[in-house]
MARMAR-594544 format. One record per residue (C-alpha): residue in one letter; x, z, y. Coordinates in steps of 0.02 Angstrom, whole numbers, plus 32768, in hexadecimal, padded with zeros to 4 digits. Layout:
! residues N
aXZY ...
***
This chain:
! residues 613
x7C567E6C7818 x7C777F017888 x7D2F7EE37886 x7D227E4478FD x7D467D9078F7 x7DCA7D89788D x7D8D7DED7807 x7CE47D8C7801 x7D497CEB77FC x7D9D7D32775E x7CF47D6E7719 x7CAD7CBA7727 x7D4B7C7476D5 x7D417CE17646 x7C887CAE7636 x7CB77BF6763A x7D357C0C75B2 x7CB27C637540 x7C397BC07554 x7CC87B5B7528 x7CF67BBF7496 x7C437BC4744C x7C327AFD7478 x7CC27ADD740C x7C917B527383 x7BDE7AFF737D x7C377A53737B x7CA57A8772DB x7C1D7AEE7283 x7BA27A60728B x7C2879DD7274 x7BD8796772EB x7C78792E7345 x7C6678707354 x7CF178057313 x7D4B77947387 x7D7976D67374 x7E077701730C x7D9E775F72A0 x7DF2781272C3 x7D9778A3731D x7DC178FD73AC x7E43798973A5 x7E087A4A73CE x7E787A2F7474 x7E1E799374A8 x7D7279E57475 x7D9D7A7C74ED x7DBE7A077578 x7D2979B17560 x7CC27A3E755D x7D1B7A9675FB x7CEE79E67658 x7C3D79ED761A x7C357AAA7667 x7C757A7F7700 x7C2379D3772D x7B7379B576FA x7B8478F9770C x7BF478E87683 x7B7278FD7606 x7B2D784D7622 x7BB477FE75D5 x7BAD784F752E x7B7A77FA748B x7B61784673E8 x7AEA78A3737D x7A5B790173CC x7AA579A97382 x7B48797073E0 x7AEC793F7483 x7A8979ED7486 x7B287A587474 x7B767A0474FF x7ADB7A19755D x7AEE7AD5753B x7B937AD3757C x7B5C7A6B7620 x7ABD7AF07646 x7B487B757631 x7BB67B2476A5 x7B307B0F7736 x7B1C7BCC772B x7BD57BD97734 x7BEF7B5F77CB x7B5C7B997828 x7B9F7C44781F x7C467C07784D x7C0B7BB678ED x7BB07C597917 x7C4C7CC57900 x7CB77C467967 x7C497C4879F1 x7C387D0479F2 x7CEC7D1479F2 x7D147C987A6E x7C867CF57AE0 x7CDD7D917AB6 x7D897D447AE9 x7D427CFF7B96 x7CF07D9E7BB3 x7D867E037B94 x7DE27D907C0E x7D637DA97C80 x7D617E577C7E x7E277E597C96 x7E587EA27BF1 x7EE77E1C7BB2 x7F917E4F7BD5 x7FE47E027C63 x80907D8D7C4F x80E17DA77CF5 x81927DC47D28 x81DF7E197DC6 x81247E3B7E09 x80EB7ECC7E5F x80677F3A7DFC x7FE57F9F7E6C x7F8A802A7E13 x7EE480637E4E x7E6B801F7EDF x7E5180667F88 x7E26801F8035 x7EDA801E805D x7EF87F917FD4 x7ECC7EFD8044 x7F3F7F2880CB x7FC67F538047 x7FA67E9E7FF4 x7FBB7E4C80A2 x805F7EA380B0 x80AB7E778012 x80747DB3802B x80D57DB980CE x816D7E178080 x81627D8E7FEF x813F7CF7805E x81E67CAE802D x81D87CD97F75 x81A07C597EFE x810C7C7F7E99 x81037D367ED0 x808E7D9D7E73 x80297E447E78 x7FCB7E8B7DE6 x7F437F127E08 x7F097F817D77 x7E5E7FDD7DCD x7DD0802A7D82 x7D4C7FA07DC2 x7D087F027D8B x7D807E6F7D88 x7D0C7DFD7DC8 x7CE07E6C7E72 x7D987E867E7B x7DB97DCA7E7E x7D267DA47EF3 x7D5A7E2C7F7D x7E287DF67F69 x7DF37D357F7A x7D947D648013 x7E1C7DCB8068 x7EAF7D708032 x7E7C7CBE8069 x7F007C458081 x7F847CC6803E x80077C807FC5 x80147D2C7F5E x7FD27D187EAD x7F637DA67E84 x7F3B7DD47DD8 x7EB57E5A7DAB x7E907ED37D1F x7E0C7F417CF5 x7E477FE47CB3 x7E6780A57CCB x7F2580C87D1A x7F21815E7CB0 x7F1580FC7C0F x7FB780D17BB9 x7F5E80467B6A x7F137FFD7C11 x7FCC800E7C62 x801B7FAF7BDA x7FAC7F167C13 x800C7EF97CB8 x80D07EE57C89 x81197F7E7CC0 x81B97F587C75 x81D17EB67CCD x818C7EE77D7C x81FA7F037E12 x81937F8A7E59 x810080037E23 x807D80377EB2 x801080CE7E88 x7F7E80DC7EFD x7F1C81777F17 x7E55817F7F12 x7E2C81B77FC9 x7D7681D47F88 x7DAC82507EF9 x7DCA83097F12 x7E4582F97E7F x7E9E826E7EB4 x7F3F82C27EAA x7F1982EC7DEE x7EF582357DCD x7FA082007E19 x7FFF82797DAA x7FA582427D06 x7FD481907D48 x807D81C27D58 x807C82067CB3 x803481787C63 x80BF81027CB2 x814381707C6A x80FD81617BBD x80E8809D7BC9 x8193807C7C1A x81FB80FA7BB4 x82A680E67BDF x829480447C42 x82B480707D03 x822C80457D74 x822580547E35 x818980B77E57 x812A80D87EF9 x80A381537EE8 x802D818C7F6D x7FF382487F6F x7F9282BC7FED x7FC083747FBF x807483A47FE8 x805D84247F57 x805783947EDB x810683487F0D x816E83C17E9F x8112838A7E0C x810782D87E36 x81B082DC7E41 x81D883307DA1 x816882AF7D4D x819B820B7DA4 x8253823D7DC1 x82C9824E7E43 x82D981A07E75 x821581817E8A x81D081617F3B x814C81E77F65 x80DC81C77FFA x80858264803A x7FFD82108090 x7F9A82A680E4 x802D82FC812E x8069824C8162 x7FD9821781C3 x7FB682D1820A x806982C58256 x804E8218829C x7FB1824F82E5 x800382E18338 x80948280837F x803081E983B7 x7FBB82608405 x804082A08473 x809381F48495 x802B815D84B6 x806980BD8466 x80C9810783D6 x804680CC834F x807B8025838C x81368042836F x8119808C82C1 x80A37FF0829B x812E7F8382DA x81B17FD2826D x813B7FD781D1 x80FC7F2F81C5 x81467E97817F x81247E2C8222 x81A27E4082AB x82337EBE829D x824C7F338208 x82CE7FA981C9 x83537F77814B x83D17FCF80E8 x846A7F5380C0 x85267F5780AA x858E7F218145 x863E7F288115 x86827EEB81BF x86507F93820B x86CF7FF6819F x874480658210 x86CC805982A3 x867680EF82F4 x85B480E982FA x85B780D883AF x861E804183A6 x85B27FFB8328 x8518800B8380 x85557F868403 x85997F12837A x84E87ECE836A x849B7E7583EB x83E87E4F8399 x83E27ED6832E x83D37F8F833A x844A800C82D2 x83E780B882BB x844681088221 x84B880FA8187 x849D812080DC x853B81698081 x857A812A7FD3 x852F81DF7F8C x848281AC7FCF x848C821E8067 x841C81D680EE x846081FC81AA x83D881C7821F x844581B68294 x84F481F9825D x8568825082DC x859681CA835C x865381DE8335 x864081CD8284 x86A9813E823C x864F80BF81BA x869580AC8115 x8699801780A9 x861A80598026 x8596808C80B1 x84F7803980CA x84AB8012817E x8405804181B4 x83D07FBE822B x832D7F6D8285 x83307EAE8280 x82B87E2B827F x82EA7DFA81D0 x83817E238159 x83DB7D7C8192 x83CD7DA3823D x84437E468228 x84DB7DF7827C x85637E5782DB x85597DE68370 x858C7E5883F3 x851E7EA4847E x85107E7F8539 x85667ECC85C9 x85467F8885F7 x85237FB386B9 x856C805B86D0 x85248070877A x847480578732 x847480E186C5 x842281908706 x84B282058731 x843882978735 x83B0825F86C6 x830682BC86DD x82BE831A8649 x821483568635 x82068413861C x819984538597 x80F884B885CF x806B84FA857D x7FDA846C854F x7F2684698531 x7EF083EA84A6 x7E4083C48470 x7E36839083AE x7D8883398390 x7D4B832A82DD x7D4983788233 x7DD0834081BC x7E21836E8118 x7ED6835A8166 x7E8D83C881FE x7EFB845F81CA x7F9083E981BA x7F7583AE825F x7F75844D82B8 x801584898260 x806B83E8829F x802984028342 x806F84B38356 x811A84758328 x811083FE83D1 x80BE8462844C x80FF84EF84C7 x80DA85A784A7 x803D85DC84F5 x7FE7853684D7 x7F28852684AC x7ECB84B9842C x7E0784AE841E x7DCA8464837F x7D2284168384 x7CCB83BD82ED x7C3783BC827B x7C81843B81FB x7D1B846F8258 x7D0D851F8231 x7D0084F58170 x7D92847B817B x7E02850F81B9 x7DC6858F8137 x7E72858980E2 x7EE3858D8182 x7F2D863881C7 x7F2D8620827D x7FAE86A88284 x802F86288232 x801D85B882DA x80A78600834F x809B859483E8 x7FD6858B8402 x7F2885DA83FC x7EA5858183A0 x7DE3858D83D1 x7D7A85308346 x7CC3850F8354 x7C4584A18300 x7BD88407834B x7BC083538347 x7C4082FD83A4 x7BD8825F83C2 x7B5C82D08426 x7B8582B384DF x7B34835F850C x7BB583AE848D x7C4D835684DF x7C128378858F x7C118430856C x7CC18431852F x7D0C83FE85DD x7D6A83728588 x7DBF833D8635 x7E1183E48642 x7E8B83B885A1 x7F39837A859D x7F1D831684FF x7E7D82ED849A x7E9982BC83E2 x7E0182698385 x7DF2827B82BF x7D96820E8252 x7CFA827781F8 x7CF5822F8156 x7C9582A280EF x7BF78254809E x7C1881AD810A x7C5B810880E9 x7CFE80DC814C x7CA6806181AC x7C2580E281EE x7CAE81648211 x7D0780E8827B x7C5E80BA82D5 x7C43816F8301 x7CFD81808347 x7CD880E783BA x7C34813C83EE x7C9881D88411 x7D16817A8475 x7C98812884E1 x7C4281CD8518 x7CFD821E853A x7D30818085A4 x7C8F817E860A x7C9282488625 x7D53822A8668 x7D13819986DE x7C8881FA8726 x7D0082818749 x7D8782138784 x7E0782548706 x7E7A82088687 x7E92826F85E1 x7F08821E855B x7EA481FB84BC x7EDC81D18413 x7E6381B8837B x7E6F819882CF x7E2E80FE828A x7E1D80D181CD x7DFF801681C4 x7E657F958224 x7DD67F328249 x7D7D7FC682AD x7E137FC2832A x7DDA7F318382 x7D2F7F78839E x7D73802383C6 x7DF07FE6844E x7D507FBE84BC x7D5B807084DC x7E01806A852D x7E5B80F084BA x7F12811984EA x7F4381058439 x7EFE80DE838C x7F3F811C82E4 x7F0580A58254 x7F30812B81D1 x7EFE80B88138 x7F6B8031817C x8004809781A2 x800880DB80F8 x7FF1802D80AC x80887FE48113 x80FA807980DA x80C280608029 x80E27FAA8037 x81927FB48098 x81CA803B8004 x81917FCF7F72 x82017F417FB0 x828C7FA17FEE x82B780477F82 x833980877FFB x82A38088808C x826581298041 x82FF8193807E x82F381448126 x82348170813A x825D821C80EF x82D082428183 x826681E681FA x81BD823481DA x820B82EA81C2 x81E88368823C x829283958239 x8321832E8288 x830F829182EF x825B82398314 x821681B18375 x81F881DB8433 x81C5817184CC x821A81BD8562 x8216817E861D x829380F9863D x82D2816786DB x832481E1865B x8397814B863C x83A880CF86B6 x837180AA8773 x82DC80418782 x83037F9C8798 x835E7F0D873B x83CF7F3286AC x83FD7F1485FD x83BF7F5E8551 x847E7F808536 x84837FED85C4 x83ED805A858F x8440806684E3 x84D580AD852F x847A811F8596 x8414815F8501 x84BC817284A7 x84F881E98520 x8459825284FB x848A823B844B x83F581E28435 x83D7812F83ED x836980AD8452 x830D803883E2 x82947FE3846E x82227FFE84FF x81708006853F x81327FB285E0 x80A9800E8634 x80767F688682 x80407F2085D7 x800F7FC78581 x7F4D7F8D8571 x7F747EDA8542 x7F687EC9847B x7FAC7E1D8486 x80547E6E84D3 x80487EEA844C x80167F7284C1 x80C27F568531 x81207F928497 x81C27F2D8463 x82267F7383DD x82EA7F1E83BB x82FF7EC8845A x839D7E57847C x841C7EC684C7 x845D7E398534 x83B27E0D8582 x83A07E438643 x82FE7EB18650 x82A27EF986F1 x825C7FA786CD x81E28008873E x81D680CE874F x815380D786DB x8187807A8652 x81D880CC85B6 x826880C5853F x824F80D58486 x82D0814E8449 x8304819A8399 x8326825283DC x831F830383AD x82A3833C842B 
***
């Protein structure tokens, strides 16, 4: 009885068989089998069939005729059958109930092909699903399978609420991503990519990711998989690489967000540029083959595309050059790295005219000077932020850190390792106006506001960030000064409310990480692009004054591209200061403009370039 429905049905069949045998034996022993019209008695097989029918159907007894002994023997069979049928109905009812409960709980194996598997659940998942839906908008019957240690009904309800109107088919399963039995439910071998999300509210999130990677390797065996895994600690990367293999894409979330916070904290508008490049709406980065460029130098190839922006080359050996030397010639096996609206818009259609007269002959360059930076808010990534900031500021700079538990957050950081700045740390509530006024916030060159998530929901952390921004803006307004402020927002929904505080820029950290994961999941080559683009060494994205490249006034973007190439930089777009506060105009940012279109620039406009510094 404890072995399930199948065993119970077999038990009832055996009981029925026993009843049939007893019925036949009684009929033979008492010799009460009536003869038919021809005067012959029924055979043992016919008696067995008749006894079985009496057992399975109580109504059969009404049509019997014969001696009372004969009738009572079949009455015995019918009564026994009533117990069997009643028990069978109960067993089947229980079995179907268990099956439906199993389906409701998400414990059945999926039957899908060419689908995306997501292992784990975090606040990033809905941004990730929206991006996958956008990326697969032209794919018929696109499917995502999610395995998470949550109730299936709850997951389905949340997804249905968030993904209204989406054509993406989303299948959920309940289970642990660390269990090989549970992972076997999601069809790894037939998937096109596997995404492993880290649990943000778990101190052992990287350990969970590592065990998940081990389970994936065990289930997949020798079958090659495109794995994208999110980890927080840089020290975990080597072990994760050992487990997942050299071709797995590992997204280091904490260092990535810290680097973006520092970069955008020093360059207003940069987060909009990154968002534009990483989401599937507008322009994205593509890696594809372009045989027509064979024999051309990189400088020549830049102007071969009028509506796309060439930024790098991936060699046949897998080396990513972002960008390569300008005079390097393309080989037939090279892959181009290009920014374009879609993969079918990457056309070598030629660029616009170049106005040499408009190019700045002696471009102005801003000299580096010591800076004062204020960092508000305690965060686990605070040590990483300070290390990143130290790479960008000039020697002699000063940084003040203030937050609820800032001293505790920086216990593990050796301040002597910071070569370019002196750090002062203090504890206090950054939503208290008196604390902010005591810091003389208007005397700083930059203010960076981090989310304080400890023991709070993301919504509450974002609310505190907004309150602090409102206080900072009011203090600056009363002092008649403007201080560039960049804040970290966790939820994309909070950004619209936070813009009331008129901060110069926002980093929606969860969204940017989700965007990168979705891009790499759809295009494996992009992991090499992002490794180069977000590395502290080499080329990075900068917003520089347009006067460093061309004279203010009307010119073509092709002219700006030429001016940037003369400085060994790659121009990918621009930002108009007049629209810097307009969300409808993407805060003045335009990535990958047409090189032919005539543009008018003012002195305070900026060019977005890929440069070393």
